[in-house]
N, C-alpha and C positions, 0 to 999 in steps of 0.2 A: 544606483538603481535601487529606489524602495524594496525594499523585504516586505510589504505590507499584510503578507499571509506567514509571519514565522511560526503559527502553531500551522500550516498546513504544508507541510514539506512534500518533496514528489516520490514518496515512498513505495506507492503505487504501483511506478511503473517496473517495478523490478518483478513483473511476473506479468509480461504479456504476450499472450502465446498466440499460434496462426489462429484468425477466424474460423469458428464452427458454425454460426447459429445461420445456416442456409444462405449462408453468403462466401462466396471462395476469397476474398481476400478485403482489407483495410489497406488505403495507401500511405501506409505507416513511416515510410519513409520523407512523404512528404511534410509532415509534422505541421501542419497549417491549420489555421483555425476555421470552420465553418463561423459565418455571421450570421446577420438577422436576415432570417425568409428566408436560408434555407432548410429543406427537410432531409430528414434523414433515416431511411427507410432500411430497419434490421432484416428485414426480407430479401433486399434487392442483393443485384452482384456486388456491387462496389458502393462506396460511399464517396462521393466525390464532393470534394472542399473548394469555397473558393480560396484562392491564391492573397494574403493580403499582407507585403513583404515586412510591414512595420510589426507585426506580433509574431514574439519568440515562443510563444507557447500555441499549442492547437484549444479551441475549445472545450474540449472535455478537462481540461486541466484548469483546478480553479486559479493559476498566477492567471489565466486569461480574464479575467474579473478584475484584480486592480492594474494589468497591464495596460486594459482598455481605455484607460482613463487618458493616457499619452496614444497608444494606439490605435482606436478605435475612428472611426469618422461620422460618429451622429452631431448633431449641433443640440444650442440650447434649442431651436423650434420644435426638435422631438421630443422634449420635455414637455415646452410650454403646450402642442399639440396635444398630450396624452401618447405621443406612438409609441413611445420607447416602453412605456408603464403599460399599453394594450399587448406591447411585444410579448412581454414579463407573464403574463394572466395568459396569455395565447398561448408560451411553450410548455407553461405548467399544465395546463391543461392537457395539451397534448401528450405531456410523460404522463398523466394521470391517466389518458387512455392509453399508453400502452400496457402499463399495469392492470387494466382491465381486458387485453385484448387477447386473442386467442391465440396470441403465440408464446403465451408465458402460464404457468398452471396456475389453476383458479381455486386449490385448497386452502381452507382459512387463512393457517400460517404462512403461507408463502404470499398470499396474498395483504394481509395486515403487516408485514416486513417490508411487502413493497412501495406499499404509501407511507411506511415510518422510511425509507430509506430516501424517499423524495426528500422527506424531512432533513435528511440528515445533509443530504447535498446540498438543501438549500440553506440549512445552517452553516457549513462551510463557507458557501459563494457570499453567504451576508457576511460575514465575518471577515474574508478576504477582501472585501469592498471597505465597510469600516475601518478595517487597520490601515490602510493606504495611507504613509504620510504619516502616520503618527509615530512609527518605529525605524529612526534612521540613524541610529545607532548601531554599530555592530554589538552584537551580545549572541550569546548562547542561550538560546528559548526552545521550551517544547513545539513538535507542529501540532497540529490540529487532529492528529490520528489518536485518539485514546479509545477507553472500554465502550464508549457511547457512538463517539463519531467515526463511521469505519465504510471503507470504499477502496476499492479495488483491490483487496485480498491482501491488507497489512500483513505483517506476523507476526500473530498471538507473543511471542517471545520477546517481542524488541520494544524498547521507547526511542523516536525518532525526533533527533536535537539538531539544531543548526542556527546560522547565520549569514547575513546579507552578507555581500563581499563585493569589490570593485575591483576590477580589472586595471594594473597600474598600481595598485597600492600593495605596500608590503604591512603582513599581519604577523602578528606574535600569539599564538596556540598554546597556553599552558596549562597545567593544573594535576593532577591524581589518576594515576591509571583506575581506579577502583578494580573491582573481582568479575565484572560482566564476562562470559564465557568466548564474544568476539565484539570487537568496538574497530567500527569501520570508518573512516576518512572518503568524503568524496567531493571531490567540486566541482558543481555546475558552470554551462553557459548556456542560460535556457534548460533544453532538453538536450544539451550534450554533456554528456561526463569527460571531464577531462584531463582529473587526476584522478587513485583510488590508492589507498593505501590503510594497511592497518595500523593501529595505534604501536601494538607489538612488532612492526618492523621498525619504530624508531629505538633509539639508546633511552630506555627508561633508567630512574635513579632508583636507589636501594628502597624506596618505599610508593615504588611507583609515579614518582616525580617525573615530568616531563617538559620541555621546551621546544616549540617546532616554530619554524619561519615557513609563512607562506607569501611566496612570491614570483614575478614573473623571470626573474636571475637567480641562477646557480646562487649556493649559499653553504657555505660552512656547517657543518652538525646536523642536524634536524631538518630534513629540507622539504617541502610540497609545493611542486609547481602551480604557479597560479596563472591559469590564461589571461590573457589580455579581455578576456571578452566575459569574465567571471561572473556570476550573479551571487551566489551563496555555496556556503558549506553545508555539507549536509553527513552528520553523525549518526551511525547506527549503533544501538547495544542491544545484542543478542543475548539474552539470560538461559543459561540450561538449568540452575539450581533456583527457583522461584524465591524459596524462603532465605537465601546467604546471601545470592551475590550483588554486586552494588556497583551503580551507574559510575561513571566516568565523572569528577568533580572538574571543571575547568571552564575556562574564562579566551578572551579575544579581544584584543588592541591592535588599532594600525598605528604601526610605526613612521609611514609615511603619511606627507601630504593627500586629503581625503575628501570627496564634493558628499559623502556622504551624511553628514550632517547638517547639509544646507537644503535649505527649501527652494524644492523645485520651482521651476518658471512658473507663473499664474495661468492656469488654462480658465476657458470662462466656465463659472460653478456648474450654470445649468448643462454645458456641453459633458460636463464629467461623469455628471451625476446620469445624464441618458446612458453612455455608451457604457456604462457600469451598469447599469438597469439590464440593457439589453445584453451583457455579455453575461452577467447573471443568468436570466433565462434559457441563453445556450449553454451555458455552462449544467445547466439541471439537467436539459433533454440530452445533449451531446455525449455525458458522463454518464446514463442511463443506458443510452442507445451502444453505447462502445462495448461496455460489459457486457451487454445482453447477447454480442455479438461472437461471443467465447462461452453463450451456454448452453448450447445444445449441441455437443460432439456428434460424431459422425458413430462413434462406438462407444457408448456409454459403459461406464465401470471400466475403464480402463485408463491406460497412461500416455499420453504423448512421446518422444524423447525429448533427453534436456535441450533447454531453452537460452539463448545467449541474448538476454536482453539489454545488451553494453548501448549498443546502437539506441535504446530509449531509455537511457538515462541509469541505467542498473549498475550496481554496483559489479565490477569487473569479475570478481570473486564468488560471487553468487550463481552457480547452474539450479536454479528450478529445473523440478519435475514435474509437469501438470497434468493431472487428471480428471475426471469426472465420477461423480456417481446420482446412480438415481435407482431407488428401491422400493418395493411396492411396501404394505404394512407387515407382512409376513416373512421378509426377507430380509438378510445381513449379507454384505458385503468381506469378502477375509483379502486383505489386502498382504502378500508377501517381499519381505527382500532384506537381500545380504547387508545391514546396513556398510555406509562406506566411511573406511579409515580417514580418518582427517580432522579439523578441528571442530564442524559444527552441522547437526542437520535434523529435519524436523520434519512433522506430518501437522497441515493446518486443513479444517474443513470449513467450508463455506455453502450460501445456499444462493439462488440463483442468479440474486441481484449482485454477486463477488462480494457480499461482505463477510468476512468471519463471523462464525456463529459465536456468541457467546461463551468466552472461553475463561469467564471469573466463576460465573454457575453451572457449568458443566465442563465437559470432559472432552471439546472440542480440537483438540489439538495433541500431540505429544511430538517431545525430543529429543535427542539419545539418552540426555539421562533419566528422563521420565519412563520411555518405555523401556517394558519386559524382552529380554533376548530368549528364545528357548535354547536347548539344550545344542541345537545345531549350528547354534551363532546366528539365526534369520530373525529377523524381529515380524511377528502378524500383527497386524491389528485388523477388529474387524468393527466395521461401520454399520449400526442399527440403531433402530426408532427407537428402543428400549435396552435398559441394560441386561446384557446377560451373564453378565459376574465375571467378567475377563476382565483383565487388569489392563490389556490394551482394544479397551472399550473406547471408539470416537462416537459423541452422540449427536445424532442430527438435530436435535429439538424438534421433531416436528415436521422440518422441514422436508420436502419430497425428491429435489436433487440437487446439485448444486457441484463446484467446483472441489477438486482436494490436491493441495500442493504438496512434495515430496521436495524441501529446500535442501541445498548441499552447497556447504560457504569450505571453501577451503579444503575439499575435500579430494581423495585420488581419484573417485570415480564419482558420475552423477548416474547412482543405475535406475532401470525401468521396472519398478514394482509388476509381481502377477496379479492377477485380481480373479476372484469366481464369486459368481452369487450361490447362495445356499437357502436353503429356507431355516428359518432363524432357529425353530425347533429341533434341526440337528447340527449345530456348531459343536455340541462336543462331540459328533461321530467325524468331524470334519476337522479338528484340530488337532495336533501332536498330545500327545497323551500328559505332556510334562508344563503345558500351559498352566499360566500362572492366573487362578482364579482368586476373585477378593470376597470378603464380606459386606455386606450394608454399611457397615459401621464403617469399614477400610475405605470402602467407598466414600461415606462424607468425610472422612478422616481427610481423605486426597481432595476434595471440592472445601474444604474450608483452609486450606492451604493455599489453593488457589487463588480463591475468592479475597485471602486478605493480602496475599501478593500484588491482585492487582489492585487491588484499594490502595497501597502503598507506593504505587506505580504510578497510579493517575489519580493525586488526592485531591481532584477537583469533581 
């Protein structure tokens, strides 16, 4: 199967919580695409999808755009008549109407970011469309998530890479470990996660070198099971020390016969484009609506219990604790937690559109290496619109509300933080005496480290 979205891995799936925006449920277990002509109202009680058994991906995932070429049902007539193109334009208009609707904030920063987010989704979908069939040789490549293309609250500490896979083929994954805090390997079969492992679970050489066999049958030595329906390998690198940790250097090669390099069976070119243009419009609109469905919690400035997203393609070792924030101009949110023992934890702040807030030029995330602990062992972070001078400040960048995620990877627990909203000018009274404060020059130095690290991570 073509991995036409080698730059668009399903990283965002790992943070899908129960629906909260004036709707009781989204039938996520159906995992079926919404196709042309179906409307989804984020204010309705449920989202109903038509069952298209030939699709492996729902319309809100970018993979549906490339998959539509073979799984869609539009014909060349739909392109020649202008129906497919008009559908794209109509769905984009409806997505724009959602950004302008009364169901979302209307302040300038949120509205501007909303239209920018539509351009991000359009760009992600177009990339998926244009790259279909161009990259049919297995290779480890970056995903489409970076500091500019953001959706679904991807992790600010992470580089997502991966490769196409084909069930029934045997592969060798080899390279050197690098020094990232966490490197997770995941085999996907469409939306289903079929294998999960940490790279450190395998036997590594003295310099971090490794060789892992991916196959359907058990193999001596380092072995990662490969499901018969496997479609891709996802590799997550989570960094703690942004200045010094380095990603894995790896490659993949097939060891048995594979059809991955073969040219797919010819399909009428007009039908292919018609199907993908229709799916492109669906992706933009449905992705927007899907994540807006989580952006109005029952209790703002609070956290839900830990969420298990493995059924939605999440890494099994990741237990996110998902919350929300919503602040007036003179308010601050104090979040308090006893950090979990284990491999990795972090906070990341997002906007109403479920984009992570700019983490290169602003301190909108903190991990276990970056955050300052108080003398009692707890970590207290402050979400505020302006810099309070506290080391553990999370910058809203002018947004009025959004999600916040506490990610816990291979930790003994996934604690639910406590929260309280206080007047901004009373923060000093509300925090412990040993709270770490920073000077403007120290803040500038921290931002400089972040900016340079993100530039190195995403050189594009």
